DSSP file (Angstrom, degrees, kcal/mol; ACC not computed):
  #  RESIDUE AA STRUCTURE BP1 BP2  ACC     N-H-->O    O-->H-N    N-H-->O    O-->H-N    TCO  KAPPA ALPHA  PHI   PSI    X-CA   Y-CA   Z-CA
    1    1 A X              0   0    0      0, 0.0     2,-0.1     0, 0.0    18,-0.1   0.000 360.0 360.0 360.0 119.9  124.0   62.5  140.2
    2    2 A X        -     0   0    0     16,-0.2    84,-1.6    83,-0.0     2,-0.4  -0.412 360.0-173.4 -65.7 138.8  124.9   61.9  136.5
    3    3 A X  E     -A   85   0A   0     82,-0.2     2,-0.4    83,-0.1    82,-0.2  -1.000   7.4-175.1-134.7 134.3  123.9   64.6  134.1
    4    4 A X  E     +A   84   0A   0     80,-2.6    80,-2.6    -2,-0.4     2,-0.3  -0.997   8.0 173.2-130.2 129.8  124.2   64.6  130.4
    5    5 A X  E     +A   83   0A   0     -2,-0.4     2,-0.3    78,-0.2    78,-0.2  -0.917  17.3 113.0-129.6 158.2  123.4   67.6  128.1
    6    6 A X  E     -A   82   0A   0     76,-1.8    76,-2.6    -2,-0.3     2,-0.3  -0.988  50.5 -87.7 171.1-167.8  123.8   68.2  124.4
    7    7 A X  E     -A   81   0A   0     -2,-0.3     2,-0.5    74,-0.2    74,-0.2  -0.941  21.3-144.3-131.8 155.5  122.2   68.8  121.1
    8    8 A X  E     +A   80   0A   0     72,-2.5    72,-2.2    -2,-0.3     3,-0.1  -0.983  27.3 157.6-122.1 127.0  120.9   66.5  118.4
    9    9 A X        +     0   0    0     -2,-0.5     2,-0.3    70,-0.2    -1,-0.1   0.182  66.2  22.3-133.2  15.0  121.2   67.4  114.7
   10   10 A X  S    S-     0   0    0      2,-0.1    62,-0.2    64,-0.1    -1,-0.1  -0.967  92.8 -71.0-166.2 170.2  121.0   64.1  113.0
   11   11 A X  S    S+     0   0    0     -2,-0.3     2,-0.2    64,-0.1    62,-0.2  -0.378  80.9  77.8 -69.0 155.5  119.8   60.5  113.4
   12   12 A X  E    S-D   72   0B   0     60,-1.9    60,-3.1    -2,-0.1     2,-0.3  -0.717  73.9 -67.7 132.1 178.2  121.7   58.3  115.8
   13   13 A X  E     -D   71   0B   0     58,-0.2    58,-0.2    -2,-0.2     2,-0.1  -0.740  32.3-129.2-108.1 150.4  122.1   57.7  119.6
   14   14 A X        -     0   0    0     56,-2.5     2,-0.2    -2,-0.3     3,-0.1  -0.445  48.5 -79.6 -82.2 167.8  123.6   59.7  122.4
   15   15 A X        -     0   0    0     -2,-0.1    -1,-0.1     1,-0.1    55,-0.1  -0.512  56.3-108.0 -66.2 132.3  126.2   58.2  124.7
   16   16 A X        -     0   0    0     -2,-0.2     2,-0.4    53,-0.1    53,-0.2  -0.301  33.2-160.3 -62.9 147.9  124.5   56.0  127.3
   17   17 A X  E     -E   68   0B   0     51,-2.5    51,-2.5    -3,-0.1     2,-0.6  -0.998  15.0-131.4-131.1 134.4  124.3   57.2  130.9
   18   18 A X  E     -E   67   0B   0     -2,-0.4     2,-0.3    49,-0.2   -16,-0.2  -0.754  31.8-171.1 -87.6 123.8  123.7   55.1  134.0
   19   19 A X        -     0   0    0     47,-2.4    47,-0.4    -2,-0.6     4,-0.1  -0.717  18.3-119.9-113.8 162.4  121.0   56.6  136.1
   20   20 A X        -     0   0    0     66,-0.6    46,-0.5     2,-0.4    -1,-0.2   0.283  58.7 -63.0 -78.1-149.5  119.8   55.9  139.6
   21   21 A X  S    S+     0   0    0     65,-0.1    41,-2.8    42,-0.1     2,-0.3   0.609 121.5  42.8 -81.7 -11.3  116.2   54.9  140.5
   22   22 A X  E     -B   61   0A   0     64,-0.5    -2,-0.4    39,-0.3     2,-0.3  -0.967  67.8-175.0-130.7 150.4  114.7   58.3  139.3
   23   23 A X  E     -B   60   0A   0     37,-2.5    37,-2.4    -2,-0.3     2,-0.4  -0.980  14.4-151.2-143.8 158.5  115.5   60.3  136.2
   24   24 A X  E     -BC  59  85A   0     61,-2.9    61,-2.3    -2,-0.3     2,-0.4  -0.986  12.1-170.6-126.7 137.7  114.6   63.6  134.6
   25   25 A X  E     -BC  58  84A   0     33,-2.8    33,-2.7    -2,-0.4     2,-0.4  -0.998   3.2-176.4-131.0 131.2  114.5   64.3  130.9
   26   26 A X  E     -BC  57  83A   0     57,-2.5    57,-1.9    -2,-0.4     2,-0.4  -0.996   1.4-179.2-125.3 131.9  114.1   67.7  129.2
   27   27 A X  E     +BC  56  82A   0     29,-2.6    29,-2.0    -2,-0.4     2,-0.3  -0.999  16.5 159.2-125.8 130.6  113.9   68.2  125.4
   28   28 A X  E     + C   0  81A   0     53,-2.2    53,-2.5    -2,-0.4     3,-0.1  -0.937  45.9  43.8-148.2 171.1  113.5   71.7  123.9
   29   29 A X  S    S-     0   0    0     -2,-0.3    50,-0.5    51,-0.2    -1,-0.1   0.861  77.2-168.2  59.4  39.5  114.0   73.7  120.8
   30   30 A X        +     0   0    0     -3,-0.1    -1,-0.2    50,-0.1    25,-0.1  -0.301  16.1 178.8 -63.6 137.5  112.4   70.9  118.8
   31   31 A X        -     0   0    0     46,-0.2     2,-0.8    -3,-0.1    47,-0.2   0.152  58.3 -48.5-101.1-135.0  112.6   70.9  115.1
   32   32 A X  E    S+F   77   0B   0     45,-1.6    44,-3.0    -2,-0.1    45,-1.3  -0.884  94.6 107.5-107.5 100.4  111.2   68.1  112.9
   33   33 A X  E     -F   75   0B   0     -2,-0.8     2,-0.5    20,-0.3    42,-0.2  -0.977  60.8-124.5-161.8 165.9  112.4   64.9  114.5
   34   34 A X  E     -F   74   0B   0     40,-2.6    39,-1.7    -2,-0.3    40,-1.2  -0.992  25.6-170.7-123.5 122.7  111.5   61.8  116.5
   35   35 A X  E     -FG  72  52B   0     17,-2.7    17,-2.7    -2,-0.5     2,-0.5  -0.960   5.0-159.5-116.5 122.7  113.5   61.2  119.6
   36   36 A X  E     -FG  71  51B   0     35,-2.8    35,-2.6    -2,-0.5     2,-0.6  -0.872  12.5-141.4-102.3 132.6  113.1   57.9  121.5
   37   37 A X  E     -FG  70  50B   0     13,-3.1    12,-3.5    -2,-0.5    13,-1.1  -0.834  30.4-168.2 -84.9 122.8  114.2   57.5  125.1
   38   38 A X  E     -FG  69  48B   0     31,-3.0    31,-1.9    -2,-0.6     2,-0.3  -0.868  11.1-159.5-120.0 150.9  115.7   54.0  125.4
   39   39 A X  E     -FG  68  47B   0      8,-2.5     8,-2.3    -2,-0.3     2,-0.3  -0.962   6.4-175.6-130.1 144.8  116.7   51.9  128.4
   40   40 A X  E     -F   67   0B   0     27,-2.4    27,-2.7    -2,-0.3     6,-0.1  -0.998  18.3-169.2-138.5 141.8  119.0   48.9  128.7
   41   41 A X  S    S+     0   0    0      4,-0.4    -1,-0.1    -2,-0.3     5,-0.1   0.554  96.5  30.1-100.4 -13.0  119.8   46.7  131.7
   42   42 A X  S    S-     0   0    0      3,-0.4     4,-0.1    25,-0.1    -1,-0.0   0.415 102.8-116.4-125.1  -1.2  122.8   45.0  130.1
   43   43 A X  S    S+     0   0    0      2,-0.3     3,-0.1    24,-0.1   -27,-0.1   0.429 104.1  66.8  79.5  -1.9  124.2   47.7  127.7
   44   44 A X  S    S+     0   0    0      1,-0.2     2,-0.6     0, 0.0    -1,-0.1   0.730  88.8  55.9-115.9 -42.0  123.5   45.6  124.7
   45   45 A X        -     0   0    0      2,-0.0    -4,-0.4     0, 0.0    -3,-0.4  -0.867  67.8-167.0-103.7 121.5  119.8   45.3  124.3
   46   46 A X        -     0   0    0     -2,-0.6     2,-0.4    -6,-0.1    -6,-0.2  -0.889   5.2-169.5-113.9 136.3  117.8   48.6  124.1
   47   47 A X  E     -G   39   0B   0     -8,-2.3    -8,-2.5    -2,-0.4     2,-0.4  -0.957  27.8-113.6-122.8 143.9  114.1   49.0  124.5
   48   48 A X  E     -G   38   0B   0     -2,-0.4   -10,-0.3   -10,-0.2     3,-0.1  -0.605  26.3-178.6 -77.7 129.1  112.1   52.2  123.7
   49   49 A X  E     -     0   0B   0    -12,-3.5     2,-0.3     1,-0.4    -1,-0.2   0.849  69.2 -23.3 -89.5 -45.4  110.5   53.8  126.8
   50   50 A X  E     -G   37   0B   0    -13,-1.1   -13,-3.1     2,-0.0    -1,-0.4  -0.964  57.2-134.5-165.4 150.3  108.8   56.6  125.0
   51   51 A X  E     -G   36   0B   0     -2,-0.3     2,-0.4   -15,-0.2   -15,-0.2  -0.887  17.9-160.2-114.5 147.2  109.1   58.6  121.8
   52   52 A X  E     +G   35   0B   0    -17,-2.7   -17,-2.7    -2,-0.3     3,-0.1  -0.962  23.3 172.4-129.1 142.0  108.9   62.4  121.4
   53   53 A X  S    S+     0   0    0     -2,-0.4   -20,-0.3   -19,-0.2     2,-0.3   0.218  74.5  32.7-127.5   9.6  108.2   64.7  118.5
   54   54 A X  S    S-     0   0    0    -19,-0.1   -19,-0.1   -22,-0.1    -1,-0.1  -0.947 106.3 -53.5-154.3 169.2  107.9   68.0  120.4
   55   55 A X        +     0   0    0     -2,-0.3     2,-0.3   -25,-0.1   -27,-0.2  -0.163  66.4 179.3 -47.3 141.5  109.4   69.8  123.5
   56   56 A X  E     -B   27   0A   0    -29,-2.0   -29,-2.6    -4,-0.1     2,-0.4  -0.996  32.0-159.4-152.1 152.8  109.0   67.5  126.5
   57   57 A X  E     +B   26   0A   0     -2,-0.3     2,-0.4   -31,-0.2   -31,-0.2  -0.997  22.8 178.2-129.0 127.6  109.6   67.2  130.2
   58   58 A X  E     -B   25   0A   0    -33,-2.7   -33,-2.8    -2,-0.4     2,-0.5  -0.997  15.9-170.5-136.7 133.0  109.6   63.7  131.7
   59   59 A X  E     +B   24   0A   0     -2,-0.4     2,-0.3   -35,-0.2   -35,-0.2  -0.987  24.9 168.3-116.3 129.8  110.2   62.4  135.2
   60   60 A X  E     -B   23   0A   0    -37,-2.4   -37,-2.5    -2,-0.5     2,-0.4  -0.870  27.9-133.2-139.7 170.5  110.5   58.7  135.6
   61   61 A X  E     -B   22   0A   0     -2,-0.3     2,-0.4   -39,-0.2   -39,-0.3  -0.962  10.1-168.5-126.3 144.0  111.4   55.9  137.9
   62   62 A X        -     0   0    0    -41,-2.8     4,-0.0    -2,-0.4    -2,-0.0  -1.000  16.3-150.0-129.7 130.9  113.6   52.8  137.3
   63   63 A X  S    S+     0   0    0     -2,-0.4     2,-0.3     2,-0.1   -42,-0.1   0.492  84.3  38.5 -83.0  -1.4  113.6   50.0  139.8
   64   64 A X  S    S-     0   0    0    -44,-0.2     2,-1.3   -43,-0.1   -45,-0.1  -0.930 101.4 -90.8-136.5 162.4  117.2   49.1  138.9
   65   65 A X        +     0   0    0     -2,-0.3     2,-0.2   -47,-0.1   -45,-0.2  -0.654  63.0 175.0 -74.1 100.2  120.2   51.1  137.9
   66   66 A X        -     0   0    0     -2,-1.3   -47,-2.4   -46,-0.5     2,-0.4  -0.662  32.0-117.1-107.8 161.4  119.6   51.1  134.2
   67   67 A X  E     -EF  18  40B   0    -27,-2.7   -27,-2.4   -49,-0.2     2,-0.3  -0.794  30.8-167.1 -94.5 142.0  121.4   52.8  131.3
   68   68 A X  E     +EF  17  39B   0    -51,-2.5   -51,-2.5    -2,-0.4     2,-0.3  -0.936  11.5 167.2-126.8 151.3  119.5   55.4  129.3
   69   69 A X  E     - F   0  38B   0    -31,-1.9   -31,-3.0    -2,-0.3     2,-0.4  -0.967  31.8-118.9-151.5 164.1  120.2   57.0  125.9
   70   70 A X  E     - F   0  37B   0     -2,-0.3   -56,-2.5   -33,-0.2     2,-0.5  -0.898  22.8-162.7-105.3 139.9  118.3   59.1  123.4
   71   71 A X  E     -DF  13  36B   0    -35,-2.6   -35,-2.8    -2,-0.4     2,-1.0  -0.958  10.1-151.3-126.5 112.4  117.9   57.7  119.9
   72   72 A X  E     +DF  12  35B   0    -60,-3.1   -60,-1.9    -2,-0.5   -37,-0.2  -0.733  21.5 173.3 -82.3 105.8  117.0   60.1  117.1
   73   73 A X  E     +     0   0B   0    -39,-1.7     2,-0.3    -2,-1.0    -1,-0.2   0.661  66.7  23.1 -92.1 -18.2  115.1   57.7  114.7
   74   74 A X  E     + F   0  34B   0    -40,-1.2   -40,-2.6   -64,-0.1     2,-0.4  -0.972  67.5 179.7-148.5 133.7  113.9   60.4  112.2
   75   75 A X  E     + F   0  33B   0     -2,-0.3   -42,-0.2   -42,-0.2   -64,-0.1  -0.995  19.7 151.4-141.2 130.9  115.4   63.8  111.5
   76   76 A X  E     -     0   0B   0    -44,-3.0     2,-0.3     1,-0.4   -43,-0.2   0.652  68.0 -23.0-119.3 -46.7  114.4   66.6  109.1
   77   77 A X  E    S+ F   0  32B   0    -45,-1.3   -45,-1.6   -67,-0.0    -1,-0.4  -0.988  83.2  53.9-162.2 165.4  115.5   69.9  110.7
   78   78 A X        -     0   0    0     -2,-0.3     2,-0.5   -47,-0.2   -48,-0.1  -0.152  68.4 -89.6  98.3 171.4  116.4   71.8  113.8
   79   79 A X        -     0   0    0    -50,-0.5     2,-0.6    -2,-0.1   -70,-0.2  -0.940  38.1-156.8-123.1 104.3  118.8   71.5  116.7
   80   80 A X  E     -A    8   0A   0    -72,-2.2   -72,-2.5    -2,-0.5     2,-0.3  -0.727   6.5-153.4 -88.5 122.0  117.1   69.6  119.6
   81   81 A X  E     -AC   7  28A   0    -53,-2.5   -53,-2.2    -2,-0.6     2,-0.3  -0.695  16.6-175.7 -92.8 146.4  118.6   70.4  123.0
   82   82 A X  E     -AC   6  27A   0    -76,-2.6   -76,-1.8    -2,-0.3     2,-0.3  -0.975  20.5-172.8-142.5 156.9  118.5   67.8  125.8
   83   83 A X  E     +AC   5  26A   0    -57,-1.9   -57,-2.5    -2,-0.3     2,-0.4  -0.949   9.9 179.0-145.1 126.5  119.3   67.2  129.4
   84   84 A X  E     +AC   4  25A   0    -80,-2.6   -80,-2.6    -2,-0.3     2,-0.3  -0.998  12.1 158.8-129.7 134.0  119.0   63.8  131.2
   85   85 A X  E      AC   3  24A   0    -61,-2.3   -61,-2.9    -2,-0.4   -82,-0.2  -0.959 360.0 360.0-148.5 162.5  119.9   63.3  134.8
   86   86 A X              0   0    0    -84,-1.6   -66,-0.6    -2,-0.3   -64,-0.5   0.334 360.0 360.0 178.8 360.0  119.2   60.9  137.6
């Protein structure tokens, strides 16, 4: 099961991770930022699944082996920690 953990301290994207048919996302220690969970089926075109502005826990399903990444689209302060697995 792929697992990716890290912190976000600026705008930009995390490294994409290929997940199975189910995934888990945890965001904590939120500062002032907007983090979008994005999905791609080809590694080139990314679509936003959901955006977060506070601590969050999300369990989701994907009917194909898709790539996921986090995209910090707005950042003011804080160190946002994340874990995504599937």
